[in-house]
C-alpha positions in Angstrom: -33.4 -18.2 8.8 -30.3 -18.2 10.9 -30.5 -18.3 14.7 -27.1 -16.4 14.9 -28.8 -13.3 13.5 -31.2 -13.3 16.5 -28.5 -13.4 19.2 -29.3 -9.9 20.7 -33.1 -10.4 20.3 -32.9 -13.7 22.2 -30.7 -12.2 24.9 -33.2 -9.3 25.3 -36.2 -11.7 25.5 -34.4 -13.8 28.1 -34.0 -10.6 30.1 -37.7 -10.0 30.0 -37.9 -7.5 27.1 -41.5 -7.9 25.8 -40.8 -6.4 22.4 -37.9 -8.9 21.8 -40.3 -11.7 22.8 -42.9 -10.4 20.3 -40.2 -10.4 17.6 -39.2 -13.9 18.3 -42.8 -15.1 18.2 -43.5 -13.3 15.0 -40.2 -14.3 13.3 -40.2 -18.0 14.1 -43.9 -18.9 14.1 -43.9 -19.4 10.3 -41.1 -21.9 10.5 -42.8 -23.9 13.3 -46.1 -23.7 11.4 -44.5 -25.1 8.3 -42.8 -28.0 10.1 -45.9 -29.1 12.0 -48.3 -28.4 9.2 -46.3 -30.5 6.7 -45.6 -33.3 9.3 -49.3 -33.6 10.1 -50.5 -32.6 6.6 -52.9 -30.0 8.0 -54.6 -32.3 10.5 -56.9 -30.6 13.0 -54.1 -31.0 15.7 -51.7 -28.7 13.8 -52.8 -25.6 15.8 -52.5 -27.4 19.1 -49.0 -28.7 18.3 -47.8 -25.3 17.1 -49.1 -23.7 20.2 -47.5 -26.3 22.5 -44.2 -25.9 20.7 -44.2 -22.1 21.1 -45.3 -22.3 24.7 -42.6 -24.7 25.6 -40.1 -22.5 23.8 -41.2 -19.4 25.7 -41.2 -21.3 29.0 -37.7 -22.7 28.5 -36.0 -19.9 26.7 -34.2 -18.9 29.9 -32.5 -22.2 29.9 -31.0 -21.8 26.4 -27.3 -21.1 27.0 -26.2 -20.7 23.3 -28.4 -18.3 21.3 -26.7 -19.4 18.1 -28.4 -22.8 18.6 -31.9 -21.3 18.9 -33.1 -22.6 15.6 -32.0 -26.2 16.2 -33.4 -26.0 19.7 -36.8 -24.7 18.5 -37.0 -27.3 15.7 -36.2 -30.1 18.1 -39.0 -28.9 20.4 -41.4 -29.0 17.5 -40.5 -32.5 16.5 -40.8 -33.7 20.1 -44.3 -32.2 20.2 -45.2 -33.9 16.9 -44.0 -37.3 18.2 -45.8 -36.8 21.6 -49.0 -36.0 19.7 -48.6 -39.3 17.8 -48.2 -41.2 21.0 -51.3 -39.7 22.5 -53.5 -40.6 19.6 -54.1 -44.1 18.2 -54.2 -45.0 14.5 -58.0 -45.3 14.6 -58.4 -41.8 16.1 -56.0 -40.4 13.5 -58.3 -41.7 10.8 -61.3 -40.1 12.4 -63.2 -37.4 10.5 -62.0 -34.6 12.8 -58.9 -34.1 10.7 -60.9 -34.0 7.4 -62.3 -30.6 8.2 -58.8 -29.1 8.7 -57.0 -27.5 5.8 -55.0 -30.0 3.8 -51.4 -28.7 4.1 -50.5 -30.0 0.6 -53.4 -28.0 -0.8 -52.4 -25.0 1.2 -48.8 -25.3 -0.1 -50.0 -25.4 -3.7 -52.4 -22.5 -3.3 -50.4 -20.1 -1.1 -47.1 -20.7 -2.9 -48.8 -20.9 -6.3 -47.0 -24.1 -7.3 -47.4 -25.6 -10.7 -46.1 -28.5 -12.6 -43.6 -30.8 -10.8 -43.5 -28.5 -7.8 -47.2 -29.0 -7.3 -46.7 -32.8 -7.9 -44.1 -32.9 -5.0 -46.6 -31.1 -2.6 -49.4 -33.5 -3.5 -47.2 -36.5 -3.1 -46.7 -35.7 0.6 -50.3 -37.0 1.2 -49.1 -40.6 0.3 -46.2 -40.8 2.8 -46.5 -42.5 6.2 -46.3 -40.4 9.3 -42.6 -41.0 9.9 -41.6 -40.1 6.4 -43.8 -37.0 6.5 -42.1 -35.9 9.7 -38.7 -36.3 8.1 -39.8 -34.6 4.9 -41.1 -31.6 6.9 -37.5 -31.0 7.9 -35.8 -32.0 4.6 -38.1 -29.8 2.6 -37.0 -26.8 4.7 -33.4 -27.8 4.5 -33.5 -27.8 0.7 -35.4 -24.5 0.7 -32.6 -23.0 2.8 -34.5 -22.6 6.0 -32.7 -25.4 8.0 -29.3 -27.0 7.9 -28.5 -30.7 7.9 -27.2 -30.2 11.5 -30.7 -28.9 12.5 -32.4 -31.8 10.8 -30.2 -34.4 12.5 -30.5 -32.8 15.9 -34.3 -32.6 15.6 -34.6 -36.3 14.7 -32.1 -37.2 17.4 -29.6 -39.0 15.1 -26.1 -38.5 13.6 -25.7 -36.6 10.4 -24.5 -39.8 8.7 -27.7 -41.7 9.8 -29.7 -38.7 8.8 -28.3 -38.9 5.3 -29.4 -42.5 5.0 -32.9 -41.8 6.4 -33.3 -38.9 3.9 -32.3 -41.0 1.0 -34.8 -43.7 1.9 -37.5 -41.1 2.4 -36.7 -39.5 -1.0 -37.1 -42.9 -2.7 -40.6 -43.2 -1.2 -41.4 -39.6 -2.2 -40.5 -40.4 -5.8 -42.8 -43.4 -5.6 -45.5 -41.1 -4.3 -44.8 -38.6 -7.1 -45.3 -41.5 -9.6 -48.7 -42.2 -8.1 -49.7 -38.5 -8.4 -48.7 -38.5 -12.1 -50.5 -41.8 -12.8 -53.7 -40.7 -11.2 -53.5 -37.6 -13.4 -53.2 -39.7 -16.5 -56.0 -41.3 -18.6 -55.0 -45.0 -18.0 -58.1 -47.1 -18.3 -56.6 -50.0 -16.4 -55.7 -47.8 -13.5 -59.3 -46.5 -13.5 -60.4 -50.1 -13.0 -57.9 -50.7 -10.2 -59.1 -47.5 -8.3 -62.8 -48.0 -9.0 -63.5 -48.6 -5.3 -61.0 -46.1 -4.0 -62.5 -43.4 -1.8 -59.9 -40.8 -2.8 -58.3 -40.8 0.6 -54.5 -41.7 0.4 -53.5 -44.6 2.6 -50.8 -47.3 2.7 -53.0 -50.0 1.2 -53.9 -48.0 -1.9 -50.3 -46.7 -2.2 -49.1 -50.3 -2.6 -51.9 -51.2 -5.0 -51.4 -48.2 -7.2 -47.6 -48.5 -7.1 -47.9 -52.2 -8.1 -50.0 -51.2 -11.1 -47.5 -48.5 -12.1 -44.6 -51.0 -12.1 -46.5 -53.2 -14.6 -48.0 -50.5 -16.8 -46.1 -49.0 -19.6 -48.5 -46.0 -19.8 -48.2 -45.1 -16.1 -44.5 -45.9 -15.7 -43.5 -43.0 -17.9 -40.8 -40.5 -16.8 -43.1 -37.5 -16.6 -46.2 -35.7 -17.9 -46.3 -35.1 -21.6 -42.8 -36.4 -22.1 -41.4 -34.0 -19.5 -38.2 -35.2 -17.8 -38.7 -35.7 -14.0 -36.7 -33.1 -12.1 -35.3 -34.3 -8.7 -37.3 -33.0 -5.8 -34.4 -31.2 -4.2 -33.9 -29.1 -7.3 -37.6 -28.2 -7.3 -37.6 -27.1 -3.7 -34.4 -24.9 -3.7 -35.3 -21.4 -2.5 -39.0 -22.1 -2.1 -40.7 -19.8 0.4 -42.4 -20.8 3.6 -46.2 -21.3 3.4 -47.6 -18.1 5.1 -49.4 -18.5 8.4 -53.1 -18.4 7.4 -55.2 -15.4 8.3 -57.1 -16.1 11.5 -54.5 -18.4 13.0 -54.5 -17.9 16.7 -51.6 -18.7 19.1 -52.8 -18.4 22.7 -49.9 -17.9 25.1 -51.4 -19.7 28.1 -50.3 -22.9 29.9 -52.6 -25.9 30.1 -55.7 -23.8 29.2 -55.0 -21.4 32.0 -54.9 -17.6 31.4 -51.6 -15.8 31.2 -52.3 -14.3 34.7 -52.8 -17.7 36.3 -49.8 -19.2 34.5 -47.7 -16.4 35.8 -48.5 -17.3 39.4 -48.1 -21.0 38.8 -44.6 -20.5 37.3 -43.3 -17.8 39.6 -40.5 -20.1 40.8 -39.3 -20.6 37.3 -37.9 -17.1 37.2 -37.6 -15.8 33.6 -40.8 -17.4 32.3 -42.8 -15.6 35.0 -41.4 -12.3 33.9 -42.3 -13.0 30.3 -45.8 -14.2 31.0 -46.3 -11.2 33.3 -45.9 -8.8 30.4 -48.4 -10.8 28.4 -51.2 -9.9 30.8 -51.0 -6.3 29.6 -53.8 -5.0 27.3 -51.8 -5.1 24.1 -48.3 -6.5 23.7 -47.5 -5.8 20.1 -48.9 -4.8 16.8 -46.9 -6.0 13.7 -47.3 -5.7 10.0 -49.3 -9.0 9.9 -50.3 -10.0 13.4 -51.3 -8.8 16.8 -50.6 -10.2 20.3 -53.6 -9.2 22.4 -54.6 -9.4 26.1 -54.1 -12.8 27.5 -51.4 -13.6 25.1 -53.3 -14.4 21.9 -51.3 -14.1 18.8 -53.7 -13.5 15.9 -52.9 -13.1 12.3 -55.1 -10.2 11.2 -53.8 -9.1 7.8 -56.3 -9.8 5.1 -54.9 -10.1 1.6 -56.5 -8.1 -1.1 -58.6 -9.9 -3.6 -56.4 -11.2 -6.4 -57.0 -9.7 -9.8 -58.6 -11.9 -12.4 -56.3 -14.2 -14.4 -55.3 -12.7 -17.7 -55.5 -14.6 -20.9 -52.2 -16.0 -22.1 -50.2 -13.8 -24.4 -47.7 -14.3 -27.2 -45.0 -12.3 -25.5 -41.5 -13.7 -25.1 -38.6 -13.2 -22.7 -36.2 -12.4 -25.5 -33.4 -10.0 -24.7 -33.2 -6.7 -26.7 -31.3 -7.2 -29.9 -28.6 -4.8 -29.0 -27.9 -5.1 -25.2 -25.9 -2.4 -23.5 -22.1 -3.1 -23.7 -20.3 -4.0 -20.5 -18.6 -1.1 -18.6 -15.7 -1.2 -16.3 -16.7 -1.2 -12.7 -15.5 2.3 -12.2 -17.2 3.8 -15.3 -20.1 6.2 -14.4 -23.6 5.7 -15.8 -25.2 8.6 -17.5 -28.1 10.1 -15.4 -31.6 9.9 -16.8 -31.7 13.7 -16.2 -29.3 16.3 -17.7 -26.1 16.7 -15.7 -24.3 20.0 -15.1 -21.3 20.6 -17.5 -18.0 19.8 -15.7 -15.9 22.8 -14.8 -13.1 23.4 -17.3 -10.6 23.4 -14.4 -11.6 20.0 -13.2 -8.6 17.7 -13.2 -8.6 14.3 -15.0 -8.3 12.6 -11.7 -11.3 14.3 -10.4 -13.3 13.1 -13.4 -12.3 9.5 -12.8 -13.2 9.4 -9.1 -16.0 6.9 -8.5 -18.9 8.3 -6.6 -21.5 6.2 -4.8 -24.6 5.8 -6.9 -23.1 6.3 -10.3 -23.0 2.5 -11.2 -26.1 0.5 -11.8 -26.8 -3.0 -13.1 -26.5 -3.4 -16.9 -28.1 -6.1 -18.9 -25.7 -8.9 -19.0 -25.3 -12.4 -20.4 -26.1 -15.4 -18.1 -22.9 -17.0 -16.8 -22.2 -20.6 -17.8 -23.7 -23.1 -15.3 -20.2 -24.4 -14.5 -18.7 -21.0 -13.7 -18.2 -20.5 -9.9 -18.7 -17.0 -8.5 -15.9 -14.8 -7.4 -15.2 -14.3 -3.7 -17.7 -12.2 -1.7 -16.1 -9.2 0.0 -16.7 -8.7 3.7 -18.9 -5.8 4.9 -19.9 -4.9 8.5 -23.0 -6.6 9.8 -24.7 -5.1 12.8 -28.1 -6.3 11.9 -31.2 -5.3 9.8 -34.5 -4.3 11.3 -37.7 -4.8 9.3 -41.1 -3.3 9.8 -42.6 -6.6 8.7 -40.5 -8.7 11.1 -38.2 -11.6 10.1 -40.0 -12.2 6.8 -42.2 -9.9 4.6 -44.3 -11.5 1.9 -45.6 -9.0 -0.5 -48.2 -10.2 -2.9 -50.1 -7.1 -4.1 -49.4 -3.7 -5.5 -48.6 -1.0 -2.9 -47.4 -3.4 -0.2 -44.0 -2.3 1.2 -41.4 -3.1 3.9 -39.0 -0.6 5.4 -35.5 -1.9 6.3 -33.0 -0.2 8.6 -29.5 -1.1 9.7 -26.3 -2.5 8.4 -26.3 -5.9 6.8 -27.6 -8.2 4.1 -31.1 -8.5 2.7 -32.6 -11.3 0.6 -35.3 -10.6 -1.9 -36.8 -13.9 -3.2 -38.8 -13.8 -6.4 -41.8 -15.9 -7.3 -43.3 -15.2 -10.7 -46.7 -16.5 -11.5 -47.2 -16.3 -15.3 -49.8 -19.1 -15.0 -52.1 -16.6 -13.3 -51.3 -13.4 -15.2 -48.5 -13.1 -17.8 -47.5 -9.8 -19.5 -45.3 -6.8 -18.8 -43.6 -6.6 -15.4 -43.5 -3.4 -13.4 -40.4 -3.8 -11.2 -40.4 -3.2 -7.4 -38.8 0.1 -6.3 -36.4 1.0 -3.5 -37.6 4.4 -2.2 -36.7 6.9 0.6 -33.1 5.7 0.7 -30.9 7.2 3.4 -27.4 5.9 3.4 -26.1 3.3 0.9 -27.6 0.3 -0.8 -25.7 -2.2 -3.0 -26.7 -5.2 -5.1 -24.2 -7.7 -3.9 -25.1 -11.2 -5.3 -27.7 -13.3 -7.2 -28.5 -16.9 -6.2 -31.2 -19.5 -5.7 -29.5 -21.8 -8.2 -31.2 -20.2 -11.3 -32.1 -17.1 -13.2 -35.8 -16.8 -13.8 -35.3 -17.2 -17.5 -33.4 -20.5 -17.1 -35.2 -23.2 -19.2 -37.2 -25.7 -17.1 -38.5 -27.8 -20.0 -36.7 -30.2 -22.3 -37.4 -28.0 -25.4 -36.1 -24.9 -23.7 -39.3 -22.9 -24.4 -40.6 -22.8 -20.8 -38.8 -21.0 -18.0 -39.7 -19.3 -14.7 -40.8 -16.4 -16.9 -43.5 -18.6 -18.5 -44.1 -20.7 -21.6 -46.0 -20.9 -24.9 -49.0 -22.5 -23.2 -49.5 -19.8 -20.6 -47.7 -16.7 -22.0 -44.6 -15.0 -20.7 -43.7 -12.4 -18.2 -41.6 -9.7 -19.9 -39.1 -7.3 -18.3 -38.9 -3.6 -19.3 -36.1 -3.1 -21.9 -32.8 -2.6 -20.2 -33.8 -4.3 -16.9 -31.4 -6.7 -15.4 -32.7 -10.3 -15.5 -33.5 -11.3 -11.9 -32.5 -14.6 -10.3 -34.6 -16.6 -7.8 -32.7 -15.0 -4.9 -31.3 -11.5 -5.1 -29.1 -10.2 -2.3 -28.5 -6.6 -1.3 -26.4 -4.8 1.3 -27.9 -1.9 3.2 -26.1 0.7 5.4 -29.0 3.0 6.3 -32.7 3.0 5.7 -34.8 2.1 2.6 -38.3 1.0 1.7 -39.0 -1.7 -0.9 -42.4 -1.3 -2.6 -44.3 -4.0 -4.6 -45.4 -2.4 -7.9 -47.3 -5.4 -9.3 -49.3 -4.3 -12.4 -49.8 -6.4 -15.5 -47.8 -9.5 -14.7 -48.3 -11.5 -11.4 -45.4 -11.7 -9.1 -44.6 -12.1 -5.3 -41.6 -11.0 -3.2 -40.4 -12.5 0.1 -38.0 -10.0 1.8 -36.1 -10.7 5.0 -32.7 -10.0 6.6 -29.9 -12.4 5.7 -26.1 -12.7 6.3 -22.9 -12.9 4.4 -22.7 -16.6 5.4 -26.1 -17.3 3.9 -25.1 -15.5 0.7 -21.9 -17.5 0.3 -23.7 -20.8 0.9 -26.3 -19.9 -1.7 -24.1 -18.6 -4.5 -21.6 -21.5 -4.1 -24.3 -24.2 -4.3 -23.2 -25.5 -7.7 -24.2 -28.0 -10.4 -22.8 -31.0 -8.4 -25.6 -30.3 -5.9 -28.3 -30.5 -8.5 -28.6 -26.7 -9.0 -28.8 -25.4 -12.6 -25.9 -23.0 -12.0 -23.8 -21.3 -9.4 -24.8 -17.9 -8.2 -23.2 -14.6 -9.2 -21.3 -12.2 -7.0 -21.5 -8.5 -8.0 -20.0 -6.9 -4.9 -16.4 -5.7 -5.4 -16.1 -4.4 -1.9 -16.1 -0.7 -2.9 -18.5 2.1 -3.6 -18.4 1.0 -7.3 -20.5 -2.1 -6.5 -23.7 -1.8 -8.5 -26.7 -0.2 -6.8 -30.1 -1.7 -7.6 -32.0 -0.4 -10.6 -35.2 1.5 -9.6 -33.8 3.1 -6.5 -34.3 6.7 -5.3 -33.8 8.8 -2.2 -37.2 10.4 -2.8 -40.6 9.1 -1.7 -42.8 9.4 -4.7 -46.6 9.1 -4.4 -46.5 6.3 -7.0 -43.4 4.1 -6.5 -43.9 2.6 -9.9 -42.7 5.9 -11.4 -39.1 5.5 -10.0 -36.7 5.7 -13.0 -34.8 2.6 -14.1 -31.5 4.4 -13.7 -32.0 6.9 -10.8 -29.0 8.6 -9.4 -28.5 8.1 -5.6 
């Protein structure tokens, strides 16, 4: 999430535009919720701290001189509120039972992002960190996931980038110790069972030291991973990971000090801009979005209820093997045959006319994975005036039939999250429908293709494994990467067609800068491989598979090679 993309929205909100303010609240609430939630690990105070952060941001937005620094500014406010909360409460009160009834954020992370294996281990290890380390990790986690920059992290903590690097390294070392504790507690070591016989199950510093001491002296617990699995660095596990969605029922009341928005308006009239913003919040309904509503008095309530997840399917014996005879590569300008009969060319057509490349005649072909050490080619420049989304800054589509409509001129990121552990099998790809204008597939990133091996034996990947079954693409479908980038000049709707295999999509506007940073994050930074640039800067750049200008009743019927 880049604050520079929000320049015009921030400027409009500063001028008192209520719709712009709604968009800011909706777009940035998930980031604040993730920072605070992870820093406090879901303590009962999370809602209060998130609310205080957003209220202070709304109240002081008029004083923000550089909209490009909005993200750093907002994150710094969140961290100040977290530290202020720590000063207000004593250690004894933090250990009170009031926090035990709140949702454990580590558990929320595991469940809502459907984490398994070592990613789940990292999330659970957060419980064993001290408050200071957990606060820093709440920022570093989002930095690695691509939501924050190191500059944002350092500014939020109030230290230099060099000092931040040292602090992060120390925190990572303690995180690895905590991961070792999680692995050991999941083992069957009889000696450890004796050590923890009187442990209540609540992580704390005393038991962290005791268990860590046991691990250092125990050959069984001091292994490198579960079942002989090599331990993957945490930063590699967290690359491209989505934000934890704001839970259904979360309420953000835009009122100061417990006062209503009307009272707050009168009390802050001398402030100027904040009075105007709070004034519009007294109206009956400020905004209705795809996932939330701001209602009278300024309450921001998440109202979208997810559909009940289908039952988990039994593992299958399917594999992710490519077709034995993949389609040969074509030159960028060569047309792709339509899935429907084409008119016979006129005999008088000149050879030059036949060779002219027309938009929509080139689609992705099945290709071989590039070598991990092969950098991508340069990404061409295309105009960026901004992308509007009917689901706000981020759409998370979990179930069949969910969709998001995108409009404008700029880049879009579609982030894949496959869940073969819940339901492997044949994958029905998402479809781009109702296209008006042009849509290109410009790059693939996230550090890995979904079929990259993640186990030492090479049999398990993001597509599944022998123990849980595999997710299988339709024959001829381009293998997706963790992050897929597209360029839109017009309007299009992306539809989730989940049926058979379980998968989720996060969709939100991006930028050329973000694409470049992603695809150029190479092996020296612990990624499995560089990204891949497909955009050649012309109309012969590949268009997505499964795209149409029509709006079919069932988007899952869109042909793999539709002409646009």
